[in-house]
Each structure stands twice: as structure tokens, then as C-alpha cells.
C-alpha angles and dihedrals in degrees: 000000000000117000115251092028112147125230089248091054091049091049092049091052091048093048092049090057094043093048092067097070090032091061090054093048095044093046093060116117093239135054119273130186088260092056092065090083104007132069134182115241120207112197142149121245113248095222103028102035086222120146114244135188115205126183107222135177119237143187121206111242095177139333089281102037140057130188127218129182107234129192103135129097089257090078090064088068090057098059110114092038099256110175119261137181126246129191100220117183091335097313127106109236131182114229139177116215124222110193109214117208101150105110094223092051091044092052090050093047090045090057089056092049092050090050099043102032112014092175091063090053087061090066092060104093096200118118117247129218122236090274090057095251120133111267104257096222093046090046092052089050092048092049090052088054096050108278116143141146118238120218110203116208102206123220094018115120 
């Protein structure tokens, strides 16, 4: 590993390598143990127009909505709510993203993620207060630097 590399850069490199087999597993036409909390997002890059496939974690908010923590550049291609496709437990599903950046909405969605998929909450590198809520100052800073939570409205193209 290169000297001076940050923990976030190391994590990004590791995830890039892990995502290759994850795409294959999550793209299968039947549920797998991985697909309980992970889905495969198919979207088009906002600048390049290139098709991408991104494994993402999710928590079920309701029968018709999922929540995903988002801090990567991929979320920039979701702004505007253009429909995308998910492979959810082996089935192709149309979805419309809603990128949440309002701190109150993010806190509310984070509580659902913690309850429904605690492992996904571990990928959110924002300190928490003693009650388990995201620290408000750290959350505001993270949102300014691109953090969001994506609400996926399923079946909406």
C-alpha cells in the first residue's frame, strides 16, 4: 500500500476489488444469502452516459421503499430522480431514487437503517451521540461533502 494513503482510500480500493465478484453474485436471477441486505444498482453516469452496476446495501423501509446510505460519486448520477433498475433478491425491479440531504430526514432514515440492517449502518463513518443518533455537526459536515441517504421507490419507472 502506498504511504500516506488514508483509511478511506484503502477502503475504496478494497471495495473496488470486492465489487467484481459481488456484481456477479447479486446479478443472479435468484436470491442468494448476499441479496438479503445487498442489491445491484444499474444506472447511467450523468457525465459519461456509461452504464454502471454498483452493489449497494439496503434496509427495507416499507414494502415499496428501500433505504441506502450514499456517499460515493454514484449518488451524483441519481439527482433528478431518473428511473433506474435494481436486482433485488434475484428479480429486476424498476426504482426511482430520492436523494435525502435534509438532516432531519437523514436522521429519520438512519434510524430505519440501524434497525433493519445494522451492518449497513457500520459503513456510515459519522460519529454518533450516546443515543445512537448521528452527531448533528458531523452530519452537517458530511452532507456538505456529499453524504446522503437514498430512498428507493420500488416499481416506479
